[in-house]
N, C-alpha and C positions, 0 to 999 in steps of 0.2 A: 505491498500501499504506499502512495506515497500523498506523502507535506510540502501543500505550499504555501507562503504566507498571502494569507484575508487583503492584505492590504498593497503588497505587489508584484503581487504574482510568482511569485521563483520560488523555485525546487528548495522546499528546509530539509527532509533526509527522510528515506525508505525507510519501512517497518513489517518485518514478517509478520504475519496472521499465528498467533499460537492454536489454529485451527480453526477450519474450512469455517468461510461464513455467507449465509446466499443472500443474505436482507444487512443493510449498515446503518442505525438509527445516529443524527449529529446531538448530543443532548451538552449542558452545563452544570456546573455542581457549584451548588452554596458559597458563595465565600471565597471563588475564585474564578478569574477570567481566564482561562484560556478553556478551548471545546473542546470535549473527545466526539472518539465514535465507538459505539460499542456496535459490536459484528456479533450475530446475531444465527444460527442452525435453524430451522424451522426445523429438523428434525429433531435435534438436540429437545427444543422444548417439551417433549411430546414422556419427556424420558427425563426422571423425576434425581435430582442433584448433581445436573449438568447444570455448569460451570458457563457466563457469556465472558466476553474477555471486552474491555474496553481498547482502545489507542487513543495517544503516544502511551502507552506501558508506561512508560521512564518522569512523563510527568503528574503520572498521579500521586498523589499523597499519599503517603504510608500510612499520615492515622488517622482515612478515611472511613469513616462508618454511613457506611448504605443505608441503614435501617431511617439516619434522620438524611437523607438526602429528598427520599422522594423522586424518584427516579421510576417513569410508568411508560411502560409503551403498548398497542392493539397490535394486533396482528387478524389479517383480513383472510379465512378459506375462502376463496370461491366455490369450488364445490366442494364443501359440506354448506356453506350457506352460512360462515358463523364468522363472528367478530368476538374476539378474545383478548379481555385487559390484563397483562403482566403488569407485578411492577417490580426491580430489582430488590434485591434481601442482602442478606451477609454473603460474604464468597462472593459476589458477580451470581448467586444463584436467583432465577428467575421463579417466582410465588404468581401462580394464577390466579387474579384475582375477583373476576366478571369470563361470562363468556352470558351473550346473542345468541340465535335461535335465527338469521333473516327470514327461512322459507318457512314454508309452510306444509310442504310435504316431501319425504323424500328423493333424492335425486335432483330438486332444482334449485340453478345456476344464478346467483347472479351475477347480472352481467356490468354492470354498473353502480358504483358506489361515489356517490360528489357530495362534501363538504363546504357547510358554509360557515363563514366566519367574521 
């Protein structure tokens, strides 16, 4: 993964992924100026005890309390018609906090999701 300066666009450094990821989420930590990227593998969310990974790891605070940070994310499964909400717990473990089924019958597929802000 390559990191670039948001101010200049100049290349800063490379970071190797600790584990394959198919989804990436940009997030901030309370009380820190840096932004981080959360690497998520959808299949790992089905396995209890799985750890997510944040990058760049070298800039993560050593005394980070993830329970106090309140980092949440959602995953959409179009094939199953569900939206699932997760919280990042201690040790970067994803904790499922809610799940919504948007379909009325099994096999129904969601073709489009739009959000308004």
